[in-house]
C-alpha positions, 0 to 999 in steps of 0.5 A: 499500499503506497504511503500518502504523506502528511498532506494525503493523510490531511485530505483523507481525514477531511474527507471522512469528516465531510458528511458531519460538516455538511450536516451541521451546515444544513442544521445551521442553515435551517435555524438561520431560515427559521429565525428569519421568518423563512421565505418562499416564493419568486421575483419574476419581473423587474417591475415588481408585479411578482415581487411577493413572497411568504414567510413560514407563518403565511405572512406576505412579504412585498419586495421593493428592490431600488435596483429593479427600478433603476434597470426598468423602463416606464415606457410600456406604462406611459399611455396615461401620460398623454393626459399631462403636459408635454413637459411632464411627459418628457419627465416621465421618461427621465432615468430614475434618480432624476425623476420620480415617476419611474419609481411611482409606476414601480411602487404602483406595481409592488402595491397594486393588489392592496385594498384601498385607494392610492392618494396623490396629495398636491395634484398640479398637472396630475403627472403623479396621479396618472403614474400611480394608475399605471397598474389599474389601481384607483387613485384620489388626487387631492388639491387645495380649494383655491388651486386652479392649476389642473383646470388651466392645464387641461383647458390650455393643453386639451381645450376641454373641462376638467370633467370631460378630461377626467371621463377621458382618462378613466376611459383610457384607463379601463375603469373609473379609477381617477377621482379628483378632489379639492379640500383643505384636509386639515380642516373640519370642512364638509369636503375634509370630512368626506375625504378622510375615510379614503385617506384612512384606508389608503394603501399608499399616500404620495405627499408632494405639497408645500415643502416647508414643514416648520414655516408652513407646517402642512406636511408635519401636521398631516404626518401627525394626523396619520400617527394619530389614527394609526394609519397602516399604509405607505407614505412617499414624500417628494423632495426631501433634499429640496430645502433646509426645512425639508432636509431637517424634517426628514432627519428628524423622521429618520432619527425619531424614537418609537416612531410607528413607521420605518424610514427608507431614502429612495432618492438613488431611484427617485427624485433628484431632489430627494425621495423618501418612504415611510412604511407604517408597518408596525400598525399593520403588524399590531392591528393584525394581532388585534391590539386595537379594540374596535367599535362596530363596523366589522372587519375591514371598517375604520371610523374617523371623525371630521378631523380625521381621528378614530372614533370609538377606537375604530376598526382596523382593515389590516386583518385583510391587508397585513404584509411586510414591506422589504425595501433594498439598497437604502441603508447606507444614505440613511446611516449617514443622515442619522450620523449628521443629524446626531452631530447637529443636535449635540451643538455641531455646526454643519454647512447644509 
């Protein structure tokens, strides 16, 4: 029998231990999978319509991968953009990271099967609302009562009334998907009272308004209202880097303790002036497990007063729409912002 030498003996010993090592690795992998919730499923297309998985407990996981957005194209979802201005049609085809419309179209795909409307706050020329309609979801776009920007755009571009334009948009969308509303939603007006039930159950709210959360604090007050009513969906905030006030406010959101939402910076695939996302997953999780005692109305109902506050404890719609949102490739930017914000709070001076 030929001698194998030292290296040969080592190789033989390793070979004899291989089955045991493989078994240890297999067990370790199963433990780690169970600890992480265990997922199964697949991601088929870059626009996210099949970005759904399920944990071992059956809870749905929705994936929003920003690399998918950057690699995708909005062209096949552009038909509805024919109903806005030529300028905004050009914006729609700009790359993710420059303009936000491809990101909004992607998010509309990822969340298209969630119950409740998508809400667009800050109508302007309706470009954001049209993007959110791209996968057949109902959209309510809301502007202040004194705004006539949509009326002027429709008359100048299409020579028709907003009512006729809305009919044409819904015909092209294949259903009665677009609702146009005007209201001061933080007031107790009749229009605001009618809109809040839709806001409360919305699966997505897109916020693009004053961009002055300190000197004209609509954004800040609106978010506080959502916290008060235990909102359970997703809020996308545009222009988080636009000015000092927006930067400071978003820094506060990033560093807030015990907030009911997770914060993500989507700028890499969104708007060059900044795009943020707040996911109120903690409210979905607590409502799913029945942490809030309800008043009447049955599962899926939620009762609010004229100011948008829960009445009698309310009833959650989360039992029918509980899911976990997983967002990729955003953490480094948030870590940098958190470090900068902590430095400023400690008395440091930083040029912004």
